[in-house]
N, C-alpha and C positions, 0 to 999 in steps of 0.2 A: 632809355629806361624811364624817362619822364612820361613819354606817351603811353606807355603801358599802364603806368599808375593812374593817369586821368581816365583811361578807359574803364578801369575797375571801379573808380568812384562813380562814373556815369551809370554804369550798369547797376550798382547798388542803389542809387537814387531812383532809377526807373522802377526797380522792384519795390521800393518803399512806397512811391506814389501809387503804384498799381494795387498794392494791398490795401491802402486806405480808401481808394475809390471803391473797391469791391465790398468792403465792409460797410460802406454807407448804404448800399443797396439791400433791400429785403428780397431774399429768394424763397420761393416755396421749397420746403424740405420734404424729402421722401424717406421713408425707412422701410426696411424689409425685415421680417422676423424669420430667422432660420432655426428650426427646431432639430434637435439631435436625439436620436433614440438608439439604445443598445440593449442587448439581452444577454445576461449571464445565466445560462441554463444550470439547473441544479446538477451536481455531479460529484463524483468522488474519483480520484486517481491514486494509484499505488506505483511505487518504483521498485526496483530490484532489492531483494532482502539482503542484509548483511548478517552473516553467521558469527556467533560467538559462543563462548562456554560449551564448546564441543567436547563430549566425552564418548569415545568409541563411535564416532560419526565423521562423515565427510559430507559437505554441502557442495552440490553442483548447481550453480545459478543458471537459469534459463531466461533471464531478463525479467521484465515486469509481469510476465504471465505466470511465473512460478519457478520451481527448481526441484531438485531431487536430493533427498536425505539418504545417504548410503551407510549401511552398517557393515563395514569390511569384515568384522569378526563378530557376527551376531551371537554366536554361541561360545561357551567355555570349552576348551579342548578336553578337559578332564571329565566334565559332567554332561556335555552336550545340551545343557540348559542355557537359557538366554542370559548374556551378560548384561548388567545394567548399563544403559546408554542414555545420553541426553544431548540436546542442542537447543540454543535460543536463536531465534531469527528476529531481526528488527526490520520491519517493513515501513518505509517512509510513505505516509498517507496524507492526503489533502482532501477534505470534503467541505464544500461551500454552503451547506445546508444541513438540516437534521439528517441523521443517517442511522443505518442498522448494520451491524457487523455480525455475520453468522459464521459458524464453523461446523462442518460435519465430516464424517468419515464414511467411505464407501463400505468397508467391511466391518468397521468397528474394532478391528485388530489387524495385526500382520498375519496374513493367512497364506499358507503354502499353495503355490500354483498347482492345480489339480487335486486339492485336498478333498477328501470325502468327509462331509460333515458328520455322518453316522460313525465313522471310524475314528474321529478325533478324540484323543484321550484314551484310546484302547491300548492295552498292553503297556501302560505307564508312559506312553509317548504322547505328544501333542502336535497338532498341525496348525496351531495358532498361537500368537503371543499378544496379549493386551498391551496397551500403552495409554498414556494421558496426554492431552493437548490443553494448554492453558493459553488464554488470550488476556493481555493487559492493554487497555486503551483509556487514556484521560482519567486516570485514578479509578477506573472500573476493571473488574476482572471476571472471567467465567472459566469454568473447567469442563472439558469434554472428556468424560471417562468411559470406562467399558460399559457402564449401565445406561448410557444416554446416547441417542443418534444424532444429537445436535445441541448447540448452545448458541446464545446471542447476546450482544451488547447493544442497547439502544441509546443513542446520544442525541439530545434535542436541540443541538445548535452546531454551527460550523466549527470545525476543529482541524488541526494539522499537527503532525508529530509522528513518532514511531509507534506502530503497532507491534507489540512484542508477542511472539508466538513461541511458547515453550513446548517441546516435545520430550517426554520421558518414557523410556522403556524400562520397566523394573526387572530386577534380577529374577530369572525364571525358577520354578520349582520342579518342572518336568523336563526331560530331555525333548528336543524338537526332532521330528522326522526330517531327514535330509531333504533339501530342496530350496527353492527360491521363495521367500516370504515377501509379500507386497501389500500395500494398501495405498489409498489416496486420501489426503485431507484437503478439503476445499474450504478456503476462507474467502467469503464474499463481502464486499463493502459496497453498499448501495444507498442512494438517497432515499429517505423515508417520507418525504412529503411531495 
């Protein structure tokens, strides 16, 4: 046991003398500069919508690219006029720069597949039903109604949160012609600089 103790002390003394001898010498020093660069491109991303406040609607999520709002009972059985329906969709959004959010409708209304525009409204029946779309983002809001083809929110800084999309179909005043009624609402979120 004693032999091993003296070996440890000898090794410690050798390290101490070696360090003091090296510090007495002046060595030329070299330095290298390493630069690092990265790029965070401007962009906006959106995740799957969460549906709430559903009245007469069902939401089928298709992932981050969109979904389908279904009106399982679009019309009232006693009048054949549109029932009032609504849904609120919360879309998680992250934009790392200034951005523009636009909303537009393909038809401007729910339109019957195969509808004849000249015949719409004839005989007291309709082949289309108007609706409203509202957007709320970072304390700003816009409304896309039947009188406009599009609406937009411009936001001049990065932001993240839920983009709220409200869709409201009012109670109809005319009966609808039997058929399938469709439209597509496009919400686009893109960097603006």
